[in-house]
Each structure stands twice: as structure tokens, then as C-alpha cells.
Jmol script that loads the backbone (N, CA, C; Angstrom):
load data "model"
ATOM      1  N   MET A   1     -80.521-102.759  30.650  1.00  0.00           N
ATOM      2  CA  MET A   1     -79.982-102.899  31.978  1.00  0.00           C
ATOM      3  C   MET A   1     -79.105-103.179  32.269  1.00  0.00           C
ATOM      4  N   THR A   2     -78.225-102.343  33.281  1.00  0.00           N
ATOM      5  CA  THR A   2     -76.432-102.677  33.575  1.00  0.00           C
ATOM      6  C   THR A   2     -76.569-103.510  34.802  1.00  0.00           C
ATOM      7  N   PRO A   3     -75.334-103.781  35.078  1.00  0.00           N
ATOM      8  CA  PRO A   3     -75.315-104.937  36.463  1.00  0.00           C
ATOM      9  C   PRO A   3     -74.848-104.094  36.940  1.00  0.00           C
ATOM     10  N   ILE A   4     -75.249-104.279  38.544  1.00  0.00           N
ATOM     11  CA  ILE A   4     -74.919-103.493  39.798  1.00  0.00           C
ATOM     12  C   ILE A   4     -73.683-103.693  40.344  1.00  0.00           C
ATOM     13  N   LYS A   5     -72.788-102.715  40.197  1.00  0.00           N
ATOM     14  CA  LYS A   5     -71.507-102.990  41.132  1.00  0.00           C
ATOM     15  C   LYS A   5     -71.195-101.870  42.072  1.00  0.00           C
ATOM     16  N   LEU A   6     -70.924-102.543  43.196  1.00  0.00           N
ATOM     17  CA  LEU A   6     -70.508-101.652  44.649  1.00  0.00           C
ATOM     18  C   LEU A   6     -69.360-101.859  44.460  1.00  0.00           C
ATOM     19  N   PRO A   7     -68.932-100.436  45.536  1.00  0.00           N
ATOM     20  CA  PRO A   7     -67.223-100.195  45.521  1.00  0.00           C
ATOM     21  C   PRO A   7     -67.160-101.660  46.957  1.00  0.00           C
ATOM     22  N   THR A   8     -66.195-101.907  47.435  1.00  0.00           N
ATOM     23  CA  THR A   8     -65.428-102.995  48.238  1.00  0.00           C
ATOM     24  C   THR A   8     -66.094-102.375  49.668  1.00  0.00           C
ATOM     25  N   LEU A   9     -65.758-103.194  50.530  1.00  0.00           N
ATOM     26  CA  LEU A   9     -66.309-103.268  51.799  1.00  0.00           C
ATOM     27  C   LEU A   9     -65.756-101.855  52.541  1.00  0.00           C
ATOM     28  N   GLY A  10     -64.243-102.101  52.123  1.00  0.00           N
ATOM     29  CA  GLY A  10     -63.314-100.989  53.039  1.00  0.00           C
ATOM     30  C   GLY A  10     -63.643 -99.544  52.208  1.00  0.00           C
ATOM     31  N   TYR A  11     -64.607 -99.730  51.157  1.00  0.00           N
ATOM     32  CA  TYR A  11     -64.698 -98.326  51.209  1.00  0.00           C
ATOM     33  C   TYR A  11     -66.108 -97.711  51.888  1.00  0.00           C
ATOM     34  N   PHE A  12     -66.669 -98.555  51.824  1.00  0.00           N
ATOM     35  CA  PHE A  12     -67.636 -98.010  53.152  1.00  0.00           C
ATOM     36  C   PHE A  12     -67.712 -98.244  54.466  1.00  0.00           C
ATOM     37  N   GLN A  13     -66.649 -98.707  55.049  1.00  0.00           N
ATOM     38  CA  GLN A  13     -66.152 -99.210  56.144  1.00  0.00           C
ATOM     39  C   GLN A  13     -65.456 -97.595  56.588  1.00  0.00           C
ATOM     40  N   ASN A  14     -64.639 -96.606  55.405  1.00  0.00           N
ATOM     41  CA  ASN A  14     -64.352 -95.329  55.737  1.00  0.00           C
ATOM     42  C   ASN A  14     -65.429 -94.566  55.785  1.00  0.00           C
ATOM     43  N   GLY A  15     -66.661 -94.630  55.723  1.00  0.00           N
ATOM     44  CA  GLY A  15     -67.657 -93.602  55.736  1.00  0.00           C
ATOM     45  C   GLY A  15     -68.564 -92.834  54.894  1.00  0.00           C
ATOM     46  N   ASN A  16     -67.888 -93.803  53.645  1.00  0.00           N
ATOM     47  CA  ASN A  16     -68.469 -93.055  52.341  1.00  0.00           C
ATOM     48  C   ASN A  16     -70.015 -93.490  51.930  1.00  0.00           C
ATOM     49  N   ASP A  17     -70.623 -92.624  51.456  1.00  0.00           N
ATOM     50  CA  ASP A  17     -72.067 -92.811  50.594  1.00  0.00           C
ATOM     51  C   ASP A  17     -71.845 -93.228  49.296  1.00  0.00           C
ATOM     52  N   TRP A  18     -72.750 -93.696  48.448  1.00  0.00           N
ATOM     53  CA  TRP A  18     -72.884 -94.147  47.230  1.00  0.00           C
ATOM     54  C   TRP A  18     -74.256 -93.938  46.389  1.00  0.00           C
ATOM     55  N   LEU A  19     -73.997 -93.396  45.157  1.00  0.00           N
ATOM     56  CA  LEU A  19     -75.110 -93.475  44.268  1.00  0.00           C
ATOM     57  C   LEU A  19     -75.212 -94.203  43.276  1.00  0.00           C
ATOM     58  N   GLY A  20     -75.720 -95.024  42.922  1.00  0.00           N
ATOM     59  CA  GLY A  20     -76.287 -95.826  41.701  1.00  0.00           C
ATOM     60  C   GLY A  20     -77.305 -95.645  40.975  1.00  0.00           C
ATOM     61  N   SER A  21     -77.159 -96.738  39.738  1.00  0.00           N
ATOM     62  CA  SER A  21     -78.470 -96.846  38.967  1.00  0.00           C
ATOM     63  C   SER A  21     -78.238 -97.845  38.602  1.00  0.00           C
ATOM     64  N   SER A  22     -79.624 -98.609  37.738  1.00  0.00           N
ATOM     65  CA  SER A  22     -79.372 -99.722  36.885  1.00  0.00           C
ATOM     66  C   SER A  22     -80.777 -99.599  36.235  1.00  0.00           C
ATOM     67  N   GLY A  23     -80.942 -99.716  34.686  1.00  0.00           N
ATOM     68  CA  GLY A  23     -81.925 -99.437  34.169  1.00  0.00           C
ATOM     69  C   GLY A  23     -83.147 -98.171  34.706  1.00  0.00           C
ATOM     70  N   ALA A  24     -84.115 -98.093  34.956  1.00  0.00           N
ATOM     71  CA  ALA A  24     -84.800 -97.091  35.395  1.00  0.00           C
ATOM     72  C   ALA A  24     -84.663 -97.041  36.739  1.00  0.00           C
ATOM     73  N   LEU A  25     -84.030 -97.944  37.803  1.00  0.00           N
ATOM     74  CA  LEU A  25     -83.705 -97.931  39.082  1.00  0.00           C
ATOM     75  C   LEU A  25     -82.683 -97.074  39.199  1.00  0.00           C
ATOM     76  N   ARG A  26     -82.826 -95.856  40.381  1.00  0.00           N
ATOM     77  CA  ARG A  26     -82.100 -95.310  40.903  1.00  0.00           C
ATOM     78  C   ARG A  26     -81.518 -95.418  42.390  1.00  0.00           C
ATOM     79  N   PHE A  27     -80.673 -95.577  43.023  1.00  0.00           N
ATOM     80  CA  PHE A  27     -80.253 -95.558  44.404  1.00  0.00           C
ATOM     81  C   PHE A  27     -79.089 -94.828  44.867  1.00  0.00           C
ATOM     82  N   GLN A  28     -79.503 -94.511  46.517  1.00  0.00           N
ATOM     83  CA  GLN A  28     -78.364 -93.997  47.097  1.00  0.00           C
ATOM     84  C   GLN A  28     -78.104 -94.611  48.251  1.00  0.00           C
ATOM     85  N   LEU A  29     -77.207 -94.964  48.748  1.00  0.00           N
ATOM     86  CA  LEU A  29     -76.283 -95.993  49.659  1.00  0.00           C
ATOM     87  C   LEU A  29     -76.059 -94.681  50.853  1.00  0.00           C
ATOM     88  N   GLU A  30     -76.834 -94.544  52.087  1.00  0.00           N
ATOM     89  CA  GLU A  30     -76.736 -93.531  53.231  1.00  0.00           C
ATOM     90  C   GLU A  30     -75.848 -94.373  54.077  1.00  0.00           C
ATOM     91  N   ASN A  31     -74.631 -94.169  54.742  1.00  0.00           N
ATOM     92  CA  ASN A  31     -73.887 -94.386  55.377  1.00  0.00           C
ATOM     93  C   ASN A  31     -73.872 -94.290  56.884  1.00  0.00           C
ATOM     94  N   SER A  32     -73.880 -94.985  58.164  1.00  0.00           N
ATOM     95  CA  SER A  32     -73.911 -94.538  59.119  1.00  0.00           C
ATOM     96  C   SER A  32     -72.730 -94.591  59.718  1.00  0.00           C
ATOM     97  N   THR A  33     -71.964 -94.954  59.180  1.00  0.00           N
ATOM     98  CA  THR A  33     -70.319 -95.135  59.569  1.00  0.00           C
ATOM     99  C   THR A  33     -69.627 -93.729  59.698  1.00  0.00           C
ATOM    100  N   PRO A  34     -69.547 -93.038  60.990  1.00  0.00           N
ATOM    101  CA  PRO A  34     -68.953 -91.789  60.835  1.00  0.00           C
ATOM    102  C   PRO A  34     -67.635 -91.520  60.667  1.00  0.00           C
ATOM    103  N   ARG A  35     -67.199 -90.673  59.417  1.00  0.00           N
ATOM    104  CA  ARG A  35     -66.273 -90.258  58.784  1.00  0.00           C
ATOM    105  C   ARG A  35     -64.937 -90.368  59.367  1.00  0.00           C
ATOM    106  N   ARG A  36     -64.754 -89.499  60.497  1.00  0.00           N
ATOM    107  CA  ARG A  36     -63.676 -89.428  61.096  1.00  0.00           C
ATOM    108  C   ARG A  36     -63.609 -90.909  62.167  1.00  0.00           C
ATOM    109  N   GLU A  37     -62.318 -91.829  61.807  1.00  0.00           N
ATOM    110  CA  GLU A  37     -61.696 -92.684  62.465  1.00  0.00           C
ATOM    111  C   GLU A  37     -62.109 -92.733  63.924  1.00  0.00           C
ATOM    112  N   SER A  38     -61.793 -91.694  64.463  1.00  0.00           N
ATOM    113  CA  SER A  38     -61.912 -91.449  65.864  1.00  0.00           C
ATOM    114  C   SER A  38     -63.295 -91.168  66.640  1.00  0.00           C
ATOM    115  N   ASP A  39     -64.258 -90.895  65.281  1.00  0.00           N
ATOM    116  CA  ASP A  39     -65.670 -91.007  65.900  1.00  0.00           C
ATOM    117  C   ASP A  39     -66.313 -92.641  65.976  1.00  0.00           C
ATOM    118  N   ARG A  40     -65.294 -93.647  65.591  1.00  0.00           N
ATOM    119  CA  ARG A  40     -66.086 -94.728  65.556  1.00  0.00           C
ATOM    120  C   ARG A  40     -66.225 -95.654  66.825  1.00  0.00           C
ATOM    121  N   GLU A  41     -67.119 -96.697  67.031  1.00  0.00           N
ATOM    122  CA  GLU A  41     -67.151 -97.008  68.547  1.00  0.00           C
ATOM    123  C   GLU A  41     -66.505 -98.367  67.785  1.00  0.00           C
ATOM    124  N   GLU A  42     -65.645 -99.046  68.404  1.00  0.00           N
ATOM    125  CA  GLU A  42     -65.080-100.141  68.263  1.00  0.00           C
ATOM    126  C   GLU A  42     -66.070-101.359  68.424  1.00  0.00           C
ATOM    127  N   GLY A  43     -65.997-102.366  67.713  1.00  0.00           N
ATOM    128  CA  GLY A  43     -66.712-103.557  67.291  1.00  0.00           C
ATOM    129  C   GLY A  43     -68.160-103.241  67.174  1.00  0.00           C
ATOM    130  N   LYS A  44     -68.967-102.090  66.796  1.00  0.00           N
ATOM    131  CA  LYS A  44     -69.992-101.488  66.366  1.00  0.00           C
ATOM    132  C   LYS A  44     -70.153-101.825  65.023  1.00  0.00           C
ATOM    133  N   VAL A  45     -71.418-102.707  64.526  1.00  0.00           N
ATOM    134  CA  VAL A  45     -71.897-102.936  62.971  1.00  0.00           C
ATOM    135  C   VAL A  45     -72.602-101.614  62.790  1.00  0.00           C
ATOM    136  N   TYR A  46     -71.836-101.099  61.744  1.00  0.00           N
ATOM    137  CA  TYR A  46     -72.712 -99.898  60.998  1.00  0.00           C
ATOM    138  C   TYR A  46     -73.271-100.563  60.258  1.00  0.00           C
ATOM    139  N   GLN A  47     -74.350 -99.438  59.260  1.00  0.00           N
ATOM    140  CA  GLN A  47     -75.423-100.130  58.504  1.00  0.00           C
ATOM    141  C   GLN A  47     -75.167 -98.818  57.126  1.00  0.00           C
ATOM    142  N   LEU A  48     -75.637 -99.828  56.370  1.00  0.00           N
ATOM    143  CA  LEU A  48     -76.037 -99.097  54.764  1.00  0.00           C
ATOM    144  C   LEU A  48     -77.338 -99.330  54.949  1.00  0.00           C
ATOM    145  N   THR A  49     -78.337 -97.777  54.410  1.00  0.00           N
ATOM    146  CA  THR A  49     -79.409 -97.814  53.882  1.00  0.00           C
ATOM    147  C   THR A  49     -79.806 -97.735  52.267  1.00  0.00           C
ATOM    148  N   ALA A  50     -80.106 -98.386  51.603  1.00  0.00           N
ATOM    149  CA  ALA A  50     -80.635 -98.168  50.323  1.00  0.00           C
ATOM    150  C   ALA A  50     -81.667 -97.495  49.860  1.00  0.00           C
ATOM    151  N   VAL A  51     -81.760 -96.366  49.651  1.00  0.00           N
ATOM    152  CA  VAL A  51     -82.956 -95.448  49.261  1.00  0.00           C
ATOM    153  C   VAL A  51     -83.320 -95.435  47.602  1.00  0.00           C
ATOM    154  N   LEU A  52     -84.489 -95.571  47.122  1.00  0.00           N
ATOM    155  CA  LEU A  52     -84.773 -96.077  45.779  1.00  0.00           C
ATOM    156  C   LEU A  52     -85.790 -95.144  45.273  1.00  0.00           C
ATOM    157  N   TRP A  53     -85.201 -94.886  43.786  1.00  0.00           N
ATOM    158  CA  TRP A  53     -86.578 -94.278  43.249  1.00  0.00           C
ATOM    159  C   TRP A  53     -86.522 -94.142  41.812  1.00  0.00           C
ATOM    160  N   GLN A  54     -87.555 -94.172  41.070  1.00  0.00           N
ATOM    161  CA  GLN A  54     -87.209 -94.364  39.546  1.00  0.00           C
ATOM    162  C   GLN A  54     -86.738 -93.274  38.697  1.00  0.00           C
ATOM    163  N   GLY A  55     -86.161 -93.419  38.069  1.00  0.00           N
ATOM    164  CA  GLY A  55     -85.415 -92.533  37.398  1.00  0.00           C
ATOM    165  C   GLY A  55     -86.138 -91.850  36.687  1.00  0.00           C
ATOM    166  N   PRO A  56     -86.167 -90.660  35.510  1.00  0.00           N
ATOM    167  CA  PRO A  56     -84.666 -90.501  35.143  1.00  0.00           C
ATOM    168  C   PRO A  56     -83.785 -89.244  36.017  1.00  0.00           C
ATOM    169  N   PHE A  57     -84.901 -88.747  36.729  1.00  0.00           N
ATOM    170  CA  PHE A  57     -84.381 -87.323  37.669  1.00  0.00           C
ATOM    171  C   PHE A  57     -83.373 -87.912  38.756  1.00  0.00           C
ATOM    172  N   SER A  58     -82.771 -86.607  39.389  1.00  0.00           N
ATOM    173  CA  SER A  58     -81.816 -86.924  40.576  1.00  0.00           C
ATOM    174  C   SER A  58     -82.771 -87.316  42.087  1.00  0.00           C
ATOM    175  N   ARG A  59     -82.150 -87.644  43.068  1.00  0.00           N
ATOM    176  CA  ARG A  59     -83.471 -87.901  44.030  1.00  0.00           C
ATOM    177  C   ARG A  59     -84.048 -86.607  44.424  1.00  0.00           C
ATOM    178  N   PRO A  60     -82.991 -85.269  44.520  1.00  0.00           N
ATOM    179  CA  PRO A  60     -84.014 -84.566  45.142  1.00  0.00           C
ATOM    180  C   PRO A  60     -85.454 -83.950  44.168  1.00  0.00           C
ATOM    181  N   TYR A  61     -85.259 -84.290  42.719  1.00  0.00           N
ATOM    182  CA  TYR A  61     -86.102 -84.292  42.023  1.00  0.00           C
ATOM    183  C   TYR A  61     -87.455 -85.747  41.806  1.00  0.00           C
ATOM    184  N   ALA A  62     -87.451 -86.352  42.441  1.00  0.00           N
ATOM    185  CA  ALA A  62     -87.893 -87.893  42.372  1.00  0.00           C
ATOM    186  C   ALA A  62     -88.604 -88.273  43.673  1.00  0.00           C
ATOM    187  N   GLN A  63     -89.518 -89.050  43.369  1.00  0.00           N
ATOM    188  CA  GLN A  63     -90.091 -89.721  44.877  1.00  0.00           C
ATOM    189  C   GLN A  63     -89.524 -91.254  44.983  1.00  0.00           C
ATOM    190  N   GLU A  64     -89.622 -91.040  46.168  1.00  0.00           N
ATOM    191  CA  GLU A  64     -88.739 -92.157  47.039  1.00  0.00           C
ATOM    192  C   GLU A  64     -89.882 -93.271  46.735  1.00  0.00           C
ATOM    193  N   VAL A  65     -89.330 -94.303  46.514  1.00  0.00           N
ATOM    194  CA  VAL A  65     -90.121 -95.821  46.282  1.00  0.00           C
ATOM    195  C   VAL A  65     -89.789 -96.671  47.176  1.00  0.00           C
ATOM    196  N   GLY A  66     -88.751 -96.681  48.287  1.00  0.00           N
ATOM    197  CA  GLY A  66     -88.683 -97.671  49.221  1.00  0.00           C
ATOM    198  C   GLY A  66     -87.394 -97.379  49.664  1.00  0.00           C
ATOM    199  N   ARG A  67     -86.942 -98.123  50.712  1.00  0.00           N
ATOM    200  CA  ARG A  67     -85.852 -98.031  51.484  1.00  0.00           C
ATOM    201  C   ARG A  67     -85.574 -99.362  52.452  1.00  0.00           C
ATOM    202  N   GLU A  68     -84.302 -99.504  52.223  1.00  0.00           N
ATOM    203  CA  GLU A  68     -83.982-100.941  53.254  1.00  0.00           C
ATOM    204  C   GLU A  68     -82.453-100.927  53.779  1.00  0.00           C
ATOM    205  N   THR A  69     -82.552-101.508  54.905  1.00  0.00           N
ATOM    206  CA  THR A  69     -81.092-101.319  55.932  1.00  0.00           C
ATOM    207  C   THR A  69     -80.309-102.392  55.946  1.00  0.00           C
ATOM    208  N   PHE A  70     -79.048-102.822  55.569  1.00  0.00           N
ATOM    209  CA  PHE A  70     -78.180-103.639  55.769  1.00  0.00           C
ATOM    210  C   PHE A  70     -77.312-103.539  56.720  1.00  0.00           C
ATOM    211  N   PRO A  71     -76.655-104.607  57.243  1.00  0.00           N
ATOM    212  CA  PRO A  71     -75.323-104.401  58.285  1.00  0.00           C
ATOM    213  C   PRO A  71     -74.295-104.074  57.581  1.00  0.00           C
ATOM    214  N   LEU A  72     -73.662-103.056  57.866  1.00  0.00           N
ATOM    215  CA  LEU A  72     -72.009-103.130  57.011  1.00  0.00           C
ATOM    216  C   LEU A  72     -71.215-104.173  57.227  1.00  0.00           C
ATOM    217  N   THR A  73     -71.301-105.561  56.842  1.00  0.00           N
ATOM    218  CA  THR A  73     -70.591-106.748  56.762  1.00  0.00           C
ATOM    219  C   THR A  73     -70.621-107.231  55.007  1.00  0.00           C
ATOM    220  N   GLY A  74     -69.786-108.079  54.827  1.00  0.00           N
ATOM    221  CA  GLY A  74     -69.457-108.813  53.818  1.00  0.00           C
ATOM    222  C   GLY A  74     -70.911-109.428  53.299  1.00  0.00           C
ATOM    223  N   GLU A  75     -71.524-110.222  54.562  1.00  0.00           N
ATOM    224  CA  GLU A  75     -72.716-111.000  54.229  1.00  0.00           C
ATOM    225  C   GLU A  75     -73.814-109.683  53.793  1.00  0.00           C
ATOM    226  N   GLY A  76     -73.806-108.295  54.672  1.00  0.00           N
ATOM    227  CA  GLY A  76     -74.693-107.191  54.430  1.00  0.00           C
ATOM    228  C   GLY A  76     -74.437-106.942  52.791  1.00  0.00           C
ATOM    229  N   LEU A  77     -73.283-106.793  52.777  1.00  0.00           N
ATOM    230  CA  LEU A  77     -73.269-106.206  51.264  1.00  0.00           C
ATOM    231  C   LEU A  77     -73.873-107.310  50.064  1.00  0.00           C
ATOM    232  N   ASN A  78     -73.522-108.076  50.605  1.00  0.00           N
ATOM    233  CA  ASN A  78     -73.748-108.907  49.363  1.00  0.00           C
ATOM    234  C   ASN A  78     -75.652-109.099  49.230  1.00  0.00           C
ATOM    235  N   ALA A  79     -76.265-108.988  50.384  1.00  0.00           N
ATOM    236  CA  ALA A  79     -77.590-108.828  50.645  1.00  0.00           C
ATOM    237  C   ALA A  79     -78.306-107.909  49.905  1.00  0.00           C
ATOM    238  N   LEU A  80     -77.529-106.473  50.149  1.00  0.00           N
ATOM    239  CA  LEU A  80     -77.894-105.750  49.465  1.00  0.00           C
ATOM    240  C   LEU A  80     -77.906-105.723  48.258  1.00  0.00           C
ATOM    241  N   LEU A  81     -76.891-106.088  47.590  1.00  0.00           N
ATOM    242  CA  LEU A  81     -76.082-106.413  45.737  1.00  0.00           C
ATOM    243  C   LEU A  81     -77.418-107.162  45.880  1.00  0.00           C
ATOM    244  N   GLY A  82     -78.314-108.166  46.139  1.00  0.00           N
ATOM    245  CA  GLY A  82     -78.730-109.094  45.495  1.00  0.00           C
ATOM    246  C   GLY A  82     -80.312-108.180  45.911  1.00  0.00           C
ATOM    247  N   PHE A  83     -80.665-107.340  46.652  1.00  0.00           N
ATOM    248  CA  PHE A  83     -81.822-106.693  47.027  1.00  0.00           C
ATOM    249  C   PHE A  83     -81.980-105.469  45.817  1.00  0.00           C
ATOM    250  N   LEU A  84     -80.357-104.809  45.482  1.00  0.00           N
ATOM    251  CA  LEU A  84     -81.013-104.310  44.393  1.00  0.00           C
ATOM    252  C   LEU A  84     -81.199-104.683  42.901  1.00  0.00           C
ATOM    253  N   SER A  85     -80.371-105.957  42.686  1.00  0.00           N
ATOM    254  CA  SER A  85     -80.640-106.489  41.483  1.00  0.00           C
ATOM    255  C   SER A  85     -82.300-106.714  41.198  1.00  0.00           C
ATOM    256  N   VAL A  86     -82.314-107.676  42.431  1.00  0.00           N
ATOM    257  CA  VAL A  86     -84.020-107.658  42.289  1.00  0.00           C
ATOM    258  C   VAL A  86     -84.799-106.555  42.097  1.00  0.00           C
ATOM    259  N   ARG A  87     -84.816-105.735  43.014  1.00  0.00           N
ATOM    260  CA  ARG A  87     -85.799-104.290  42.509  1.00  0.00           C
ATOM    261  C   ARG A  87     -85.354-103.929  41.103  1.00  0.00           C
ATOM    262  N   ALA A  88     -84.381-103.580  40.565  1.00  0.00           N
ATOM    263  CA  ALA A  88     -84.067-103.286  39.483  1.00  0.00           C
ATOM    264  C   ALA A  88     -84.738-104.064  38.480  1.00  0.00           C
ATOM    265  N   ARG A  89     -84.735-105.460  38.657  1.00  0.00           N
ATOM    266  CA  ARG A  89     -85.584-106.060  37.495  1.00  0.00           C
ATOM    267  C   ARG A  89     -86.714-105.779  37.740  1.00  0.00           C
ATOM    268  N   GLU A  90     -87.534-105.799  38.824  1.00  0.00           N
ATOM    269  CA  GLU A  90     -89.208-105.582  39.187  1.00  0.00           C
ATOM    270  C   GLU A  90     -89.372-104.265  38.484  1.00  0.00           C
ATOM    271  N   MET A  91     -88.549-103.481  38.763  1.00  0.00           N
ATOM    272  CA  MET A  91     -88.604-101.971  38.110  1.00  0.00           C
ATOM    273  C   MET A  91     -88.739-102.048  36.304  1.00  0.00           C
ATOM    274  N   ALA A  92     -88.005-102.527  35.667  1.00  0.00           N
ATOM    275  CA  ALA A  92     -87.496-102.792  34.577  1.00  0.00           C
ATOM    276  C   ALA A  92     -88.956-103.378  33.970  1.00  0.00           C
ATOM    277  N   ASP A  93     -89.468-104.615  34.764  1.00  0.00           N
ATOM    278  CA  ASP A  93     -90.726-104.922  34.070  1.00  0.00           C
ATOM    279  C   ASP A  93     -91.834-104.496  34.566  1.00  0.00           C
ATOM    280  N   ARG A  94     -92.253-103.619  35.543  1.00  0.00           N
ATOM    281  CA  ARG A  94     -93.406-103.180  35.975  1.00  0.00           C
ATOM    282  C   ARG A  94     -92.754-101.682  37.144  1.00  0.00           C
ATOM    283  N   PRO A  95     -92.645-100.825  35.990  1.00  0.00           N
ATOM    284  CA  PRO A  95     -92.233 -99.281  36.583  1.00  0.00           C
ATOM    285  C   PRO A  95     -93.218 -98.920  37.350  1.00  0.00           C
ATOM    286  N   VAL A  96     -92.834 -98.229  38.486  1.00  0.00           N
ATOM    287  CA  VAL A  96     -93.738 -97.692  39.301  1.00  0.00           C
ATOM    288  C   VAL A  96     -94.772 -96.541  39.372  1.00  0.00           C
ATOM    289  N   PHE A  97     -93.990 -95.741  38.025  1.00  0.00           N
ATOM    290  CA  PHE A  97     -94.785 -94.342  37.584  1.00  0.00           C
ATOM    291  C   PHE A  97     -94.518 -94.803  36.178  1.00  0.00           C
ATOM    292  N   THR A  98     -95.575 -94.288  35.627  1.00  0.00           N
ATOM    293  CA  THR A  98     -94.987 -93.911  33.990  1.00  0.00           C
ATOM    294  C   THR A  98     -94.195 -92.721  33.865  1.00  0.00           C
ATOM    295  N   ALA A  99     -94.190 -92.195  32.931  1.00  0.00           N
ATOM    296  CA  ALA A  99     -93.443 -91.418  32.252  1.00  0.00           C
ATOM    297  C   ALA A  99     -93.814 -90.001  32.354  1.00  0.00           C
ATOM    298  N   GLU A 100     -95.203 -89.780  32.216  1.00  0.00           N
ATOM    299  CA  GLU A 100     -95.869 -88.976  32.565  1.00  0.00           C
ATOM    300  C   GLU A 100     -96.226 -88.422  33.961  1.00  0.00           C
ATOM    301  N   GLU A 101     -96.134 -89.636  34.552  1.00  0.00           N
ATOM    302  CA  GLU A 101     -96.237 -89.355  36.236  1.00  0.00           C
ATOM    303  C   GLU A 101     -94.982 -89.004  36.681  1.00  0.00           C
ATOM    304  N   THR A 102     -93.955 -89.487  36.003  1.00  0.00           N
ATOM    305  CA  THR A 102     -92.328 -88.812  36.509  1.00  0.00           C
ATOM    306  C   THR A 102     -92.064 -87.802  36.448  1.00  0.00           C
ATOM    307  N   ALA A 103     -92.857 -87.155  35.140  1.00  0.00           N
ATOM    308  CA  ALA A 103     -92.330 -85.907  34.841  1.00  0.00           C
ATOM    309  C   ALA A 103     -93.042 -84.734  35.440  1.00  0.00           C
ATOM    310  N   ALA A 104     -95.003 -85.539  35.864  1.00  0.00           N
ATOM    311  CA  ALA A 104     -95.394 -84.306  36.389  1.00  0.00           C
ATOM    312  C   ALA A 104     -94.878 -84.243  37.862  1.00  0.00           C
ATOM    313  N   PHE A 105     -94.266 -85.258  38.352  1.00  0.00           N
ATOM    314  CA  PHE A 105     -93.854 -84.917  39.876  1.00  0.00           C
ATOM    315  C   PHE A 105     -92.563 -84.198  39.943  1.00  0.00           C
ATOM    316  N   TYR A 106     -91.818 -84.400  38.767  1.00  0.00           N
ATOM    317  CA  TYR A 106     -90.668 -83.132  38.574  1.00  0.00           C
ATOM    318  C   TYR A 106     -90.970 -81.836  38.567  1.00  0.00           C
ATOM    319  N   GLN A 107     -92.191 -81.923  37.464  1.00  0.00           N
ATOM    320  CA  GLN A 107     -92.042 -80.464  37.361  1.00  0.00           C
ATOM    321  C   GLN A 107     -92.941 -79.956  38.616  1.00  0.00           C
ATOM    322  N   ALA A 108     -93.671 -80.470  39.107  1.00  0.00           N
ATOM    323  CA  ALA A 108     -94.092 -80.076  40.470  1.00  0.00           C
ATOM    324  C   ALA A 108     -92.973 -79.129  41.706  1.00  0.00           C
ATOM    325  N   LYS A 109     -92.132 -80.564  41.812  1.00  0.00           N
ATOM    326  CA  LYS A 109     -90.620 -80.143  42.587  1.00  0.00           C
ATOM    327  C   LYS A 109     -90.418 -78.896  41.976  1.00  0.00           C
ATOM    328  N   LYS A 110     -89.897 -78.809  40.741  1.00  0.00           N
ATOM    329  CA  LYS A 110     -89.239 -77.331  40.374  1.00  0.00           C
ATOM    330  C   LYS A 110     -90.330 -76.101  40.127  1.00  0.00           C
ATOM    331  N   ARG A 111     -91.551 -76.369  40.189  1.00  0.00           N
ATOM    332  CA  ARG A 111     -92.400 -75.232  40.582  1.00  0.00           C
ATOM    333  C   ARG A 111     -92.126 -74.531  42.078  1.00  0.00           C
ATOM    334  N   GLU A 112     -91.990 -75.554  43.122  1.00  0.00           N
ATOM    335  CA  GLU A 112     -91.800 -75.625  44.479  1.00  0.00           C
ATOM    336  C   GLU A 112     -90.751 -74.760  45.161  1.00  0.00           C
ATOM    337  N   GLU A 113     -89.919 -75.475  44.272  1.00  0.00           N
ATOM    338  CA  GLU A 113     -88.430 -74.991  44.013  1.00  0.00           C
ATOM    339  C   GLU A 113     -88.340 -73.468  43.654  1.00  0.00           C
ATOM    340  N   LEU A 114     -89.022 -73.201  42.559  1.00  0.00           N
ATOM    341  CA  LEU A 114     -89.025 -71.507  42.126  1.00  0.00           C
ATOM    342  C   LEU A 114     -89.815 -70.724  43.266  1.00  0.00           C
ATOM    343  N   SER A 115     -90.889 -71.201  43.444  1.00  0.00           N
ATOM    344  CA  SER A 115     -91.984 -70.488  43.994  1.00  0.00           C
ATOM    345  C   SER A 115     -91.193 -69.513  45.321  1.00  0.00           C
ATOM    346  N   PRO A 116     -91.574 -68.343  45.319  1.00  0.00           N
ATOM    347  CA  PRO A 116     -90.655 -67.631  46.646  1.00  0.00           C
ATOM    348  C   PRO A 116     -91.616 -67.956  47.711  1.00  0.00           C
ATOM    349  N   SER A 117     -90.969 -68.019  48.746  1.00  0.00           N
ATOM    350  CA  SER A 117     -91.461 -68.517  49.703  1.00  0.00           C
ATOM    351  C   SER A 117     -92.294 -67.387  51.299  1.00  0.00           C
TER     352      SER A 117
END
end "model"
wireframe off; spacefill off
backbone 0.3
color backbone group
């Protein structure tokens, strides 16, 4: 399992999202900060929401297994990193889904995607 590394606070304060992984854990950090500086409110603390799923597939083809929101502050970023590290260890010890369940979910999503509406 690889250690989780996140970008700096400044990266997120500019409105960027982030995708990452560690072992079987996959996550996307969704940022509530507007991308344009002129759209940001002075003094408002924006949020990062961590959306979690079990690999190996990308988010559109995987079943979400959790989400948690943190304030976009130095303390919030540290808490987020700790949360992700714990969840990665938990998933390594006790995968949420078996390989067969994961593959079946992926195949069902692909069939749904390919079927005519």
C-alpha cells in the first residue's frame, strides 16, 4: 500500500479537485471552492468532500463506499489525510467487495452504458 500524498492547501484553494489511490482504496476530492477568484466569498471556508470506492475500476464504473466532508483549512487537510489513510488500511485488511463482486458491478455498468435507451 502506497502512502497517500495530497497537494498543498494552495492547490485546493484555487478550486482544484484531486483523484488518488492507495492499495485498493480509490478516492476523489471534490472541492466546493469556485474556480474563478471573483466568484469566491471573502472569509468563507470552503469544503473538500472525499468520495471513496474500491479499485481497480475508475469512479464511473465502481460502487461508492463512502464520502466525508472536511473544511478547506490546514487542519481540515490534515484530518482528511488521516481519514484516507485509515480507510486505506481498513480496505486492505477487509475489502468491501470480493474481486468477483467488483467485476460483476463493473460488467453491469458496462452493459447499462452500452444498451440502447
